[in-house]
C-alpha positions as CSV (number, residue, x, y, z in Angstrom):
1,X,-70.9,-8.9,-56.4
2,X,-67.6,-8.7,-54.6
3,X,-66.7,-10.5,-51.4
4,X,-67.4,-8.6,-48.2
5,X,-66.2,-9.5,-44.7
6,X,-69.6,-9.0,-43.0
7,X,-71.1,-12.5,-43.0
8,X,-68.0,-14.5,-42.0
9,X,-68.5,-16.0,-38.5
10,X,-66.1,-14.8,-35.9
11,X,-65.9,-15.0,-32.1
12,X,-65.4,-12.0,-29.8
13,X,-62.5,-12.1,-27.3
14,X,-65.2,-13.1,-24.8
15,X,-66.0,-16.2,-26.8
16,X,-69.4,-15.0,-28.2
17,X,-70.4,-16.0,-31.7
18,X,-70.6,-12.9,-34.0
19,X,-70.0,-11.5,-37.4
20,X,-68.6,-8.2,-38.6
21,X,-72.2,-7.1,-39.7
22,X,-72.3,-4.7,-36.8
23,X,-69.5,-2.7,-38.6
24,X,-71.4,-2.1,-41.8
25,X,-71.0,1.5,-42.9
26,X,-67.7,1.9,-41.1
27,X,-64.1,1.8,-42.4
28,X,-62.2,-1.2,-40.9
29,X,-58.6,-1.8,-40.3
30,X,-58.2,-5.5,-39.6
31,X,-54.9,-6.5,-38.0
32,X,-53.5,-9.9,-36.8
33,X,-51.9,-9.1,-33.5
34,X,-49.6,-10.7,-31.1
35,X,-48.4,-10.0,-27.5
36,X,-44.8,-11.2,-27.7
37,X,-43.6,-9.9,-31.1
38,X,-41.0,-7.3,-31.8
39,X,-43.9,-5.4,-33.5
40,X,-46.1,-5.6,-30.4
41,X,-45.5,-1.9,-29.5
42,X,-47.7,-1.1,-32.6
43,X,-50.6,-1.6,-30.3
44,X,-49.9,1.9,-29.0
45,X,-50.1,3.5,-32.5
46,X,-53.2,1.5,-33.4
47,X,-55.0,2.6,-30.3
48,X,-53.9,6.3,-30.9
49,X,-55.3,6.0,-34.5
50,X,-58.5,4.5,-33.2
51,X,-59.0,7.3,-30.7
52,X,-58.4,9.9,-33.4
53,X,-60.6,8.4,-36.1
54,X,-63.3,6.4,-34.2
55,X,-65.8,9.2,-34.2
56,X,-65.3,9.7,-38.0
57,X,-66.2,6.0,-38.6
58,X,-63.0,4.0,-38.3
59,X,-63.0,0.7,-36.4
60,X,-59.7,-1.2,-35.8
61,X,-60.3,-4.9,-35.3
62,X,-57.6,-7.0,-33.7
63,X,-57.4,-10.7,-34.4
64,X,-54.8,-12.4,-32.1
65,X,-52.9,-15.1,-33.9
66,X,-50.2,-17.6,-32.8
67,X,-48.9,-18.4,-36.3
68,X,-45.5,-16.8,-36.0
69,X,-42.9,-18.2,-33.6
70,X,-45.7,-18.8,-31.0
71,X,-45.7,-15.0,-30.3
72,X,-49.3,-15.1,-29.1
73,X,-49.3,-18.1,-26.6
74,X,-52.0,-16.7,-24.2
75,X,-55.6,-17.5,-23.8
76,X,-58.2,-15.0,-25.0
77,X,-58.6,-13.7,-21.4
78,X,-54.8,-13.3,-21.0
79,X,-54.6,-11.5,-24.4
80,X,-57.3,-9.1,-23.4
81,X,-55.8,-8.4,-20.0
82,X,-52.3,-7.8,-21.6
83,X,-53.7,-5.4,-24.2
84,X,-55.8,-3.5,-21.7
85,X,-53.1,-3.2,-19.0
86,X,-50.0,-2.8,-21.2
87,X,-51.4,-0.7,-24.1
88,X,-54.8,0.5,-22.8
89,X,-56.4,-1.0,-26.0
90,X,-60.0,0.0,-26.4
91,X,-60.5,-1.1,-30.0
92,X,-62.4,-4.4,-30.5
93,X,-60.4,-7.6,-30.1
94,X,-61.6,-11.0,-31.3
95,X,-60.9,-14.6,-30.2
96,X,-57.5,-16.0,-31.3
97,X,-57.5,-17.4,-34.8
98,X,-55.1,-18.9,-37.3
99,X,-54.2,-16.5,-40.1
100,X,-52.0,-18.9,-42.1
101,X,-51.7,-22.6,-42.9
102,X,-54.2,-25.4,-43.3
103,X,-56.3,-24.1,-40.4
104,X,-56.5,-20.5,-41.7
105,X,-59.7,-18.7,-40.6
106,X,-62.2,-18.0,-43.4
107,X,-61.9,-14.3,-42.7
108,X,-58.2,-14.3,-43.5
109,X,-58.8,-16.6,-46.5
110,X,-61.1,-13.9,-47.8
111,X,-58.8,-11.0,-47.0
112,X,-55.7,-12.6,-48.6
113,X,-57.6,-13.7,-51.8
114,X,-59.0,-10.2,-52.2
115,X,-55.7,-8.4,-52.0
116,X,-52.7,-10.8,-52.6
117,X,-50.1,-8.0,-52.7
118,X,-49.0,-5.9,-49.7
119,X,-48.2,-2.2,-49.7
120,X,-44.8,-1.7,-48.2
121,X,-43.2,-5.0,-49.0
122,X,-39.6,-4.2,-48.5
123,X,-36.5,-4.8,-46.5
124,X,-38.3,-6.2,-43.5
125,X,-38.8,-9.5,-45.3
126,X,-35.0,-9.7,-45.8
127,X,-34.6,-8.9,-42.1
128,X,-36.7,-11.9,-41.1
129,X,-34.7,-14.2,-43.4
130,X,-31.4,-12.7,-42.0
131,X,-32.6,-13.7,-38.5
132,X,-32.9,-17.2,-39.8
133,X,-36.7,-17.1,-40.0
134,X,-38.8,-18.4,-42.9
135,X,-41.6,-15.9,-43.7
136,X,-44.7,-17.1,-45.4
137,X,-44.5,-16.9,-49.2
138,X,-46.9,-14.5,-51.1
139,X,-49.8,-14.1,-50.9
140,X,-49.9,-15.5,-47.4
141,X,-49.8,-13.2,-44.3
142,X,-46.1,-12.4,-43.8
143,X,-46.0,-11.9,-40.0
144,X,-47.9,-10.4,-37.1
145,X,-49.4,-6.9,-37.5
146,X,-50.2,-7.2,-41.2
147,X,-53.1,-4.8,-41.9
148,X,-56.1,-5.0,-44.2
149,X,-58.3,-1.9,-45.0
150,X,-62.0,-2.5,-45.6
151,X,-64.3,0.2,-47.0
152,X,-67.8,1.1,-45.8
153,X,-69.3,-1.5,-48.1
154,X,-67.2,-4.3,-46.6
155,X,-64.9,-4.6,-49.6
156,X,-61.2,-5.1,-49.0
157,X,-59.4,-2.2,-50.6
158,X,-55.8,-2.3,-49.3
159,X,-53.2,-4.4,-47.5
160,X,-50.2,-3.2,-45.6
161,X,-47.0,-5.0,-44.6
162,X,-46.5,-5.7,-40.9
163,X,-43.8,-3.1,-40.4
164,X,-46.0,-0.3,-41.8
165,X,-47.1,1.4,-38.6
166,X,-50.5,3.0,-38.0
167,X,-49.1,6.5,-38.4
168,X,-47.5,5.8,-41.8
169,X,-48.9,8.2,-44.4
170,X,-49.7,5.2,-46.7
171,X,-52.1,4.0,-44.1
172,X,-53.5,7.3,-42.8
173,X,-54.1,8.7,-46.3
174,X,-55.8,5.5,-47.4
175,X,-58.1,5.6,-44.3
176,X,-58.8,9.3,-44.8
177,X,-59.8,8.6,-48.4
178,X,-62.2,5.8,-47.4
179,X,-63.7,7.9,-44.5
180,X,-64.5,10.7,-47.0
181,X,-66.5,8.4,-49.3
């Protein structure tokens, strides 16, 4: 049997212990998010996608992470307030976790091991290097706003590079295909 994401312990943004079991039968887009990143405006597109597809069975799950240049320094309360006030985010947010390194959360360990290669790996990696940054080597999460698509059975089916936005046809067509199954 393949790994699913359902039984991995997580905490809600309010600090309550939980799992992703409540999302069984839904298509999930799991995203590591950050409030002070050049990609932070992606919250707007993610929320738009969520509003468009929620009734069809899509859930977008945001996992704040402070792994990249301390771009998510806030507390869970501050993160929730920022997302609500700045981007009117209504999709579920979870407590801040680590998505890389020795303290990587088990959810991200599972996601990365299931799909080591990103769709859309391209010039953005070089842009990070040109800025003097050191992106994580494969298969680790490259940066904030990397996206993992999970099917209705909890199986990880696709992974998208951070600069692939929520309205990119590669994401929207993959989500559509999973929603139809």
